[in-house]
C-alpha positions in Angstrom: -10.5 -32.9 -16.0 -9.8 -35.7 -18.5 -12.9 -37.4 -17.9 -15.0 -34.4 -18.0 -18.1 -34.8 -20.3 -17.8 -32.0 -23.2 -21.2 -30.5 -24.0 -20.0 -27.6 -25.6 -22.3 -25.2 -27.7 -22.8 -26.0 -31.2 -20.8 -23.0 -32.2 -17.9 -24.3 -30.1 -17.8 -27.5 -31.8 -18.2 -26.1 -35.0 -15.0 -24.0 -34.6 -13.3 -27.2 -33.3 -13.9 -29.3 -36.3 -12.9 -26.6 -38.8 -9.9 -26.4 -36.9 -9.0 -29.6 -36.8 -9.8 -30.5 -40.9 -7.4 -27.3 -41.0 -4.8 -28.8 -39.4 -4.4 -25.8 -36.7 -4.5 -27.7 -34.0 -1.7 -30.2 -33.7 0.3 -32.2 -31.5 2.8 -30.6 -29.7 5.2 -31.6 -26.6 3.3 -34.9 -26.2 -0.2 -33.4 -25.8 -3.2 -32.4 -27.6 -4.5 -28.8 -27.6 -8.3 -29.8 -26.7 -11.6 -27.7 -26.9 -13.0 -26.1 -23.9 -13.7 -28.5 -21.1 -14.2 -25.9 -18.0 -16.6 -23.7 -19.8 -18.4 -26.9 -21.2 -21.3 -25.8 -19.2 -21.5 -22.1 -20.5 -23.5 -21.4 -23.4 -21.9 -19.0 -25.2 -23.3 -15.7 -27.0 -23.8 -16.1 -30.7 -21.6 -12.9 -31.1 -18.4 -14.4 -29.0 -16.2 -17.0 -30.4 -14.1 -18.7 -27.8 -10.2 -18.6 -28.2 -7.9 -21.5 -28.3 -4.3 -21.7 -27.5 -1.6 -22.3 -30.3 1.5 -24.1 -30.6 3.6 -21.2 -30.8 1.9 -20.3 -27.3 2.6 -23.5 -25.7 6.3 -23.5 -26.6 6.6 -20.0 -24.8 4.7 -21.0 -22.1 7.3 -23.7 -21.5 10.0 -21.4 -22.0 8.8 -18.9 -19.5 8.6 -21.6 -16.7 12.4 -22.8 -17.3 13.5 -18.9 -17.0 11.3 -18.4 -14.4 12.3 -21.4 -12.3 16.1 -21.0 -13.0 16.9 -17.5 -13.7 14.7 -15.4 -11.5 16.1 -13.4 -8.4 13.5 -15.2 -6.3 14.0 -19.1 -5.6 10.4 -20.7 -6.2 9.4 -23.9 -7.6 6.4 -24.6 -9.5 4.4 -27.2 -7.2 0.9 -27.1 -5.7 1.0 -24.3 -3.7 2.1 -21.9 -6.3 -0.7 -23.7 -8.3 -3.2 -22.3 -5.9 -1.6 -19.0 -6.0 -1.7 -18.8 -9.9 -5.2 -19.8 -10.0 -6.1 -16.9 -7.1 -4.1 -14.5 -9.4 -5.5 -15.2 -12.7 -8.8 -14.8 -11.3 -8.1 -11.3 -9.6 -6.3 -10.1 -13.2 -9.7 -11.3 -15.1 -12.3 -10.1 -12.4 -10.7 -8.4 -9.4 -13.6 -6.4 -8.6 -15.7 -9.6 -8.5 -18.7 -8.2 -10.7 -18.6 -10.8 -13.3 -18.2 -14.2 -11.6 -20.5 -15.7 -9.2 -19.4 -18.2 -6.5 -21.3 -20.9 -8.7 -18.9 -19.9 -11.7 -16.1 -20.2 -8.9 -17.3 -23.7 -7.9 -16.9 -25.0 -11.3 -13.0 -23.8 -11.5 -12.1 -25.8 -8.0 -11.0 -29.1 -9.7 -8.5 -26.9 -11.7 -7.0 -25.0 -9.0 -4.4 -27.5 -8.1 -3.3 -28.5 -11.2 -2.4 -25.2 -13.2 1.0 -25.6 -12.0 1.8 -28.8 -13.5 0.1 -27.7 -16.6 2.3 -24.3 -17.1 5.4 -26.5 -16.5 4.3 -28.5 -19.7 2.7 -26.0 -21.8 -0.9 -27.1 -21.3 -2.7 -23.7 -21.7 -6.3 -25.1 -22.2 -7.6 -24.6 -18.5 -5.8 -21.1 -18.5 -8.2 -20.6 -21.6 -11.1 -22.3 -20.4 -11.0 -19.8 -17.6 -10.8 -16.8 -19.5 -13.8 -17.6 -21.9 -16.1 -18.3 -19.2 -14.8 -14.7 -17.7 -15.3 -13.3 -21.5 -18.9 -14.8 -22.0 -20.0 -13.6 -18.3 -18.7 -10.1 -18.8 -20.9 -9.9 -22.1 -23.7 -11.1 -20.1 -23.2 -8.1 -17.6 -23.1 -5.7 -20.3 -26.1 -7.2 -21.9 -27.9 -6.8 -18.6 -26.8 -3.3 -18.4 -27.9 -2.1 -21.6 -31.1 -3.6 -21.0 -31.7 -1.6 -18.1 -31.0 1.4 -20.1 -33.2 0.4 -22.7 -35.8 0.5 -20.4 -35.2 3.9 -19.4 -33.5 5.4 -16.4 -36.4 7.0 -15.1 -37.2 3.6 -13.6 -34.5 4.1 -10.9 -35.6 6.2 -7.8 -32.8 7.5 -5.6 -35.1 8.2 -2.1 -33.9 5.0 -0.4 -30.6 4.4 1.6 -28.7 1.9 -0.5 -25.2 1.6 -0.3 -22.7 0.6 -3.1 -19.2 -0.8 -2.2 -16.5 0.9 -4.0 -13.9 -1.6 -3.8 -15.1 -5.1 -4.0 -11.6 -6.7 -4.1 -12.1 -8.3 -0.7 -15.8 -9.1 -1.0 -16.9 -12.3 -1.4 -18.4 -13.6 -4.7 -21.8 -13.2 -5.4 -23.8 -16.5 -4.9 -25.6 -16.7 -8.3 -26.7 -14.7 -10.9 -30.0 -13.3 -9.5 -27.5 -11.6 -6.6 -25.3 -10.5 -9.2 -28.0 -8.7 -11.1 -28.9 -6.7 -7.7 -25.6 -5.6 -7.7 -25.7 -4.3 -11.3 -28.7 -2.4 -10.7 -26.9 -0.6 -7.7 -23.8 0.0 -10.3 -25.9 1.5 -12.9 -27.9 3.7 -10.6 -24.4 4.8 -9.3 -23.6 5.7 -12.5 -26.6 7.6 -13.2 -26.5 9.4 -10.0 -23.1 10.8 -10.6 -23.9 12.1 -14.2 -27.3 13.4 -12.9 -25.4 15.5 -9.9 -22.9 17.1 -12.6 -25.7 18.6 -14.5 -26.5 16.0 -17.2 -30.4 15.3 -18.0 -32.0 11.6 -18.5 -31.2 11.5 -22.4 -27.4 12.8 -21.8 -26.9 10.3 -19.4 -28.6 7.1 -21.3 -26.8 8.0 -24.3 -23.4 8.5 -22.2 -23.7 5.1 -20.6 -25.2 3.3 -23.5 -21.8 4.1 -25.3 -19.9 3.2 -22.6 -21.2 -0.6 -22.1 -21.7 -0.9 -25.9 -18.0 -0.1 -26.1 -17.0 -2.6 -23.5 -19.2 -5.3 -25.1 -17.4 -4.8 -28.5 -13.9 -5.6 -27.2 -15.1 -8.4 -25.2 -16.6 -10.0 -28.1 -13.1 -9.4 -30.1 -11.0 -10.7 -27.6 -8.1 -12.8 -29.2 -6.1 -15.8 -28.5 -3.7 -13.6 -27.8 -5.1 -11.7 -25.1 -5.8 -14.7 -22.9 -2.5 -15.8 -23.4 -1.1 -12.7 -22.2 -3.5 -12.3 -19.6 -2.8 -16.2 -18.2 1.2 -15.3 -18.4 1.1 -12.3 -16.8 -0.9 -13.9 -14.0 1.8 -16.5 -13.7 5.0 -14.8 -14.0 3.5 -12.1 -11.5 3.8 -14.7 -9.0 7.5 -13.9 -8.8 7.3 -10.4 -8.4 5.2 -7.5 -10.3 8.0 -6.5 -12.4 8.1 -9.7 -14.2 6.1 -9.9 -17.0 5.5 -11.4 -20.4 5.3 -9.2 -23.6 3.3 -10.5 -26.5 4.7 -9.5 -29.9 2.4 -6.5 -30.4 3.6 -5.4 -26.9 7.3 -6.1 -27.1 7.3 -3.6 -29.9 5.8 -1.1 -28.0 8.4 -1.7 -25.2 10.9 -1.4 -27.7 9.5 1.8 -29.1 9.5 3.1 -25.7 12.8 2.3 -25.1 14.2 4.1 -28.0 12.4 7.3 -27.0 10.9 7.7 -30.4 7.5 7.6 -29.4 5.4 10.5 -30.0 2.7 10.7 -27.1 1.8 12.2 -24.1 4.6 10.7 -22.0 3.2 8.8 -19.5 4.1 5.0 -18.5 0.7 3.3 -18.3 -0.5 -0.5 -16.9 -3.3 -2.6 -16.8 -5.3 -2.4 -13.7 -8.1 -5.2 -13.7 -10.6 -3.3 -16.3 -8.9 0.1 -16.2 -5.4 1.4 -17.8 -3.7 3.6 -14.8 -1.1 6.0 -15.0 1.9 4.5 -13.6 4.5 7.6 -13.6 4.8 10.5 -15.8 8.1 10.9 -17.7 10.0 14.1 -17.2 9.9 16.8 -19.6 7.2 15.0 -21.7 3.9 16.7 -22.3 1.5 15.1 -19.6 4.1 16.1 -17.0 4.2 19.5 -18.5 0.7 20.1 -18.7 0.5 19.1 -14.8 -3.3 17.7 -14.3 -2.6 14.0 -15.0 -1.4 12.1 -11.9 0.1 9.0 -10.9 -2.6 6.4 -10.1 -5.1 8.3 -12.1 -7.2 5.5 -14.4 -8.2 6.4 -17.7 -12.0 6.0 -18.7 -12.1 7.2 -22.5 -9.6 9.0 -25.0 -11.1 11.7 -27.2 -9.2 12.7 -30.5 -9.4 16.1 -31.3 -10.8 15.4 -34.7 -13.5 13.6 -33.1 -16.8 14.8 -30.8 -17.3 11.6 -29.4 -15.1 9.6 -27.0 -13.9 6.1 -27.2 -14.5 4.3 -24.1 -11.5 2.3 -23.1 -12.8 0.5 -19.9 -12.0 -3.3 -20.4 -9.3 -2.5 -23.2 -6.0 -4.3 -23.8 -3.4 -2.1 -22.5 -1.4 -2.2 -26.1 -4.5 -0.7 -27.4 -4.9 2.0 -25.1 -1.5 2.8 -25.6 -2.2 2.9 -29.5 -5.2 5.1 -29.3 -2.9 7.6 -27.0 -0.5 7.7 -29.3 -0.6 10.3 -32.2 1.1 13.0 -34.6 3.0 15.5 -32.6 1.3 18.8 -31.7 -2.2 16.8 -32.0 -4.8 16.8 -29.1 -5.5 13.9 -26.8 -8.5 14.2 -24.3 -8.1 12.1 -21.5 -11.3 11.3 -19.3 -9.8 9.8 -15.8 -10.8 8.9 -12.6 -8.7 10.8 -10.4 -6.3 9.0 -8.0 -7.8 11.0 -5.1 -11.6 10.2 -6.3 -13.4 7.9 -4.0 -16.1 7.1 -6.3 -15.3 5.7 -9.7 -17.7 7.8 -11.4 -16.4 11.0 -10.3 -14.1 11.8 -13.5 -12.6 14.8 -15.2 -11.1 15.1 -18.8 -7.6 16.4 -19.6 -6.6 17.8 -22.7 -3.0 17.3 -23.8 -0.8 18.1 -26.6 1.5 15.1 -28.1 4.8 15.7 -28.6 8.2 13.9 -28.5 10.0 14.0 -24.9 12.9 16.1 -25.8 16.3 15.3 -24.1 16.7 19.0 -22.9 13.6 19.3 -21.5 14.5 16.6 -19.2 18.0 18.2 -18.2 19.0 19.3 -14.7 18.5 23.2 -14.1 19.1 25.1 -11.1 18.2 28.2 -9.3 18.8 30.4 -6.5 17.2 31.2 -3.3 17.9 34.0 -1.1 16.8 33.6 2.9 16.9 36.3 5.3 17.0 34.9 8.8 17.6 37.0 12.2 19.8 39.5 10.5 21.8 36.7 8.7 21.6 36.3 4.8 21.6 32.7 3.1 22.3 31.9 -0.6 21.0 28.4 -1.5 21.8 26.8 -4.6 18.9 24.5 -5.8 19.7 21.7 -8.7 16.4 20.0 -10.0 17.3 16.5 -11.7 14.1 15.3 -13.2 15.8 12.3 -14.6 18.9 10.4 -14.9 19.5 10.8 -18.9 22.5 10.1 -21.1 22.8 11.1 -24.9 24.1 7.7 -25.7 23.9 7.8 -29.2 26.0 11.3 -29.2 28.4 9.6 -26.9 29.1 6.9 -28.8 29.7 9.0 -32.3 32.8 10.9 -29.8 30.6 14.2 -29.7 32.9 16.0 -26.9 29.8 18.1 -25.6 27.3 15.1 -25.5 24.7 15.8 -22.9 24.3 13.7 -19.4 23.0 14.5 -15.8 26.6 14.2 -14.4 28.2 16.5 -17.1 25.2 19.1 -16.8 25.1 19.2 -12.9 28.9 19.5 -13.0 28.6 22.8 -15.1 25.6 23.8 -12.4 27.7 23.4 -9.7 30.2 25.3 -11.1 27.9 28.0 -11.9 26.6 28.1 -8.3 29.8 28.4 -6.6 30.4 31.2 -9.1 27.5 32.9 -7.5 28.5 32.2 -3.8 26.2 29.8 -2.6 26.3 28.8 1.3 25.0 25.2 0.3 23.1 23.1 -2.5 19.9 21.5 -2.5 19.6 18.6 -4.6 15.9 18.3 -5.8 15.2 14.5 -6.9 11.5 14.6 -6.3 9.2 12.8 -8.8 12.7 11.8 -10.2 11.9 7.8 -11.3 15.3 7.0 -12.5 17.3 6.2 -15.8 20.8 5.7 -16.6 22.5 3.6 -13.7 25.9 4.5 -14.5 25.0 8.8 -14.4 23.5 7.8 -10.5 27.1 6.3 -9.7 28.9 9.5 -11.9 27.0 11.9 -9.8 27.5 10.3 -6.5 31.3 10.8 -7.4 31.0 14.5 -7.9 30.2 14.8 -3.9 32.9 12.1 -2.9 36.6 11.8 -3.0 35.9 8.2 -4.3 34.7 4.7 -3.2 31.8 2.6 -4.0 28.4 3.9 -4.6 26.0 0.9 -4.9 25.9 -3.0 -4.8 24.4 -5.2 -7.1 23.6 -9.2 -6.3 22.6 -11.8 -8.5 20.6 -15.0 -7.8 23.6 -16.8 -7.4 24.7 -14.3 -4.5 27.2 -13.0 -6.5 27.8 -9.2 -5.5 29.4 -6.5 -8.0 30.2 -3.3 -7.0 30.2 -0.4 -8.7 32.5 2.6 -7.6 33.5 6.0 -8.2 37.3 6.1 -9.0 37.7 9.5 -9.8 39.4 11.0 -6.8 38.1 14.7 -7.7 35.8 16.4 -5.8 33.3 19.1 -7.4 31.3 20.4 -4.7 32.8 19.8 -0.9 29.8 21.9 0.6 26.9 20.9 2.8 24.0 19.3 1.0 20.5 18.7 1.3 18.5 15.8 -1.3 15.0 16.5 -1.5 13.0 13.1 -2.3 9.2 11.8 -2.1 7.3 8.7 -3.0 8.1 8.8 -6.6 12.0 9.1 -6.2 12.7 5.8 -7.4 15.3 3.4 -8.5 18.8 5.5 -9.5 17.6 8.3 -7.4 17.2 5.9 -4.8 20.7 4.9 -5.3 21.9 8.4 -5.1 20.0 9.5 -2.0 20.9 6.4 -0.4 24.8 7.1 -1.2 24.5 10.4 0.1 23.1 9.3 3.5 25.4 6.5 4.0 28.6 8.4 3.2 27.0 11.1 5.7 27.8 13.6 2.8 24.3 15.0 3.2 20.8 15.1 4.7 17.7 13.8 3.0 14.8 15.3 3.3 11.1 14.5 2.3 9.3 11.4 2.4 10.0 7.5 2.1 11.0 6.9 -1.7 9.3 4.4 -4.0 11.2 1.4 -3.0 12.4 -0.1 -6.5 15.4 -2.0 -5.9 15.3 -4.4 -8.4 17.1 -5.0 -12.1 15.0 -6.9 -14.9 16.6 -7.9 -18.4 14.1 -8.6 -21.1 14.8 -12.0 -22.7 13.5 -12.9 -26.5 11.3 -16.1 -26.6 10.1 -17.9 -29.9 6.7 -16.1 -29.2 7.2 -12.7 -27.6 9.6 -11.7 -24.9 9.6 -12.3 -21.0 11.1 -9.3 -18.8 12.7 -11.1 -15.9 14.0 -9.3 -12.6 17.5 -11.1 -11.9 19.1 -8.6 -9.4 18.5 -6.4 -6.7 20.3 -3.0 -5.6 21.9 -2.5 -2.3 23.4 0.2 -0.4 26.9 0.7 0.3 25.8 0.1 3.9 24.3 -3.3 2.9 20.5 -2.6 3.2 18.6 -2.9 0.0 16.7 -0.1 -1.4 13.9 -2.7 -2.6 10.8 -2.5 -0.9 12.0 0.0 2.1 13.0 2.6 -0.7 15.0 5.3 1.3 13.9 6.9 4.5 14.3 10.6 5.0 16.5 12.1 7.6 14.0 14.8 8.1 10.4 13.8 7.1 7.7 15.8 5.2 4.5 14.6 4.4 3.2 14.3 0.9 0.0 14.0 -0.7 0.9 10.9 -2.4 -0.7 7.7 -1.2 1.7 5.2 0.2 -1.0 2.5 0.1 -1.4 2.9 -3.7 2.0 4.1 -5.1 5.2 2.6 -4.3 6.7 -1.1 -4.2 5.6 -2.0 -0.8 2.1 -1.3 -2.4 2.5 -3.9 -4.9 1.7 -7.4 -4.7 4.3 -9.8 -4.0 7.1 -7.2 -4.4 10.5 -9.1 -3.2 11.0 -8.3 0.5 13.9 -6.0 1.9 17.1 -7.4 3.1 20.7 -7.0 3.5 24.1 -8.0 2.6 27.4 -7.2 4.3 28.7 -3.4 4.1 31.3 -2.4 2.0 34.3 0.0 3.2 33.2 3.7 2.5 34.0 7.3 4.0 32.1 8.9 6.7 32.3 12.3 6.0 30.0 13.7 9.0 27.9 12.4 11.6 24.7 14.2 11.8 23.7 12.2 15.1 24.6 15.1 17.6 22.6 17.8 15.6 19.9 16.2 14.0 17.2 16.0 16.9 17.7 20.3 16.9 17.2 19.8 12.8 13.8 18.2 13.4 12.7 20.5 16.0 13.5 23.4 14.0 11.6 22.3 11.1 8.7 20.9 12.9 8.4 24.6 14.4 8.6 26.3 11.2 5.8 23.8 9.8 3.7 24.2 12.5 4.1 27.9 11.9 3.8 28.1 8.1 0.5 28.7 6.5 1.5 26.8 3.7 1.9 23.7 5.4 -1.2 23.8 7.2 -3.0 23.9 3.8 -0.8 20.9 2.7 -1.9 19.0 5.7 -5.4 19.8 5.1 -5.1 18.6 1.6 -3.8 15.3 3.1 -6.2 15.1 5.6 -9.2 15.3 3.2 -7.5 12.7 0.4 -7.2 10.7 3.4 -10.9 10.8 4.3 -11.7 9.9 0.7 -9.7 7.1 0.8 -11.2 5.7 3.5 -14.6 6.1 2.3 -15.7 2.2 1.6 -19.1 2.7 0.2 -21.5 5.5 -1.6 -25.3 6.5 -1.0 -27.6 5.9 -3.9 -29.9 8.1 -1.9 -29.7 11.5 -4.2 -30.2 13.8 -1.6 -27.5 12.5 0.8 -25.2 12.1 -2.1 -25.6 15.8 -3.1 -25.0 17.2 0.4 -22.0 15.1 0.5 -20.7 16.3 -2.9 -21.2 20.0 -2.3 -19.7 19.6 1.0 -16.5 17.9 -0.5 -16.3 20.6 -3.0 -16.7 23.6 -0.6 -13.6 22.3 1.2 -11.9 22.0 -2.0 -12.6 25.7 -3.0 -11.8 26.6 0.4 -8.2 25.4 0.5 -7.7 26.4 -3.0 -8.8 30.1 -2.0 -6.8 30.4 1.3 -3.8 29.4 -0.9 -4.6 32.1 -3.4 -4.9 34.7 -0.4 -1.2 33.9 0.7 -0.4 35.1 -2.8 -2.7 38.0 -2.7 -4.8 36.8 -5.2 -8.9 37.1 -5.8 -10.7 33.8 -4.5 -12.4 31.6 -6.8 -16.4 31.9 -6.4 -17.3 28.1 -7.4 -15.2 25.1 -8.1 -16.1 25.5 -11.8 -14.1 28.9 -11.9 -11.1 26.8 -10.0 -11.1 24.1 -12.7 -11.1 26.5 -15.7 -8.4 28.4 -13.9 -6.3 25.0 -13.2 -7.0 24.2 -17.1 -5.4 27.5 -18.3 -2.5 27.0 -16.0 -1.8 23.6 -17.4 -2.1 25.5 -20.9 0.6 27.4 -20.0 3.0 25.4 -18.3 6.1 28.3 -18.8 4.1 30.8 -16.8 3.6 28.1 -13.8 6.7 27.4 -12.4 6.7 25.6 -9.0 10.0 24.5 -8.6 10.8 26.8 -6.3 7.8 25.6 -3.9 7.6 25.7 0.0 9.1 22.2 0.0 12.3 23.4 -1.9 12.6 26.3 0.2 12.2 24.2 3.4 15.1 22.7 2.4 17.2 25.9 2.1 15.9 26.6 5.7 17.1 23.2 6.6 20.2 24.0 5.0 20.8 27.4 6.7 19.9 25.5 10.3 22.7 23.1 9.4 25.2 26.1 8.9 23.8 28.0 12.2 24.3 24.7 14.4 27.8 23.8 13.2 29.8 27.1 12.5 32.3 24.3 11.3 30.3 22.7 8.7 33.7 23.0 6.4 34.8 19.8 8.5 32.6 17.8 6.7 35.0 17.7 3.6 38.3 18.3 5.7 40.5 15.2 4.6 41.9 15.5 8.2 38.9 14.5 9.8 37.6 11.6 7.4 37.3 8.6 8.7 37.0 5.1 7.1 33.7 3.4 8.4 31.4 0.5 7.1 28.6 2.3 7.5 26.9 -0.3 9.8 
């Protein structure tokens, strides 16, 4: 690129001259930060000012490169191969759906593809900024095209032919030129119009809503800053090592530190950037969104409306930190999120969710207990259920010497004692949707159920292995145990469930867990912070929880889409591997009865109307996810939507009939009821759902299949095993 002819626009040239005059562009690390080269042939919109890298960013880039090469768990060099991977990841980050750039643009970038690696090692950021500026200009051009179509009126569109719009273009080819991209955008606009028309909006309302959406996106594109380009470029770069390694700009660092201190007043949701959308990763247990019940992982946020405003603010294309700022607000105020549900096959099918902001209270994340009474063939069983939403500890109270400080282990110990007083026959630990938390609490919790021994291994990049152990020989509960998990059980939850499974201390029931088995550290830079993966978790049996998670002994299907949620759904996730097992006790061998337990479970579910409804929901969601395109024919689209709504209504009404409740006559009536239920979470306790009851039945099966179940904890029958 050193011989490239600079033909940048007069506005860009004027900007450069001004900055040179002010001395803001300086010789740093042996190179000069130069004006745009790659985007020299791009004619910038008069409202758009190309961004340029700073000296501080260049320094931070060099520090990031060094940290990645020498301290990340993955041993990976910055070479020509990685250069191409960074290039591809960066384009995916900026235009993952291939709706802004053309093949002609990509061809102009080809000369840079093999050189990004060496540039990133030495802090030469301009090539990445050139690509960023080009993409932002193309975004403005596309939005201007869309607004021009709307200015001409949407009555120009016809919806009688059989055109189709591809929903996911991530694997599609780039459109060859601007004319081809124009044709694609006509389809996109028609799809947006058709979706709102089928929801009952008239043309004027549709034009106003879409105009507001695209004007908002255009405003954000014009206002992009140098820090936005740098953060996007660095995150594409760091993501080549693994999806949990990322760069935090100074502003993002501030938000991160606020979140870690739990002082944030908001909705209690973990968000991440997903192309032009902000996506929900998980909900904080006990937080407003989790209690409200309608927001789900993998939902994508389209707009945000404050309670004192009539018009929503469209946030498509916004920076993550600005979306977070918009959602954050005063306690007890209401924010309305318009989201594309994770289950939706069409990104124009949205729903609005009202959430009242509040602080996430520690007591609302606390473990709690219930008792299930089962009657089976003349036998009665009392099953204790302990729900653990997160692994928590009140560090401030603990450090202050408060003898009554709250923690997961202390609370569960107390609940177990209460359940033992209720003469329960067994205990079910519910870890579904538990995203983890304090590692030492997972270690201590395992100790409530075993004499003593290792609980988890942690290996760093130098292959040094640290083993965490329970050193307390006392056992709080020595009876039969079932642990419930699902796809959203992660990190510390997986450590606990894996240890219980390896020790043969209980059965793990549910669906394969998330697979988050890596450990990150946050390191300060001269400009922002770097969150970097440094270690991996391994079970006492030697297998990692990374990527694979914990595979249950008895499987129960879940509505959660494994292809979209979970470590193995993330690009460049570190692989599963194993190290040597550490000696540990094996309390019970379930191999002689596990087949019968599974058969009993399958028979029960085959006869269960609740499970049949769950399976129908799973099948319907799967069908929707497998749809790759939508029709732009109004009649066909209306027929499909009516069929879909009928199926959703049938499932909901069948479930109501099981509870002797009156059926809904329309989908709108169902949605209104769901909103009402969400507004009163105290009256909508679903902790003792049929999955929990099935955990109780599996416990009863254990007791019936082996009346000598007490041998699980008989010290005379304990044998030391490696777990291999």
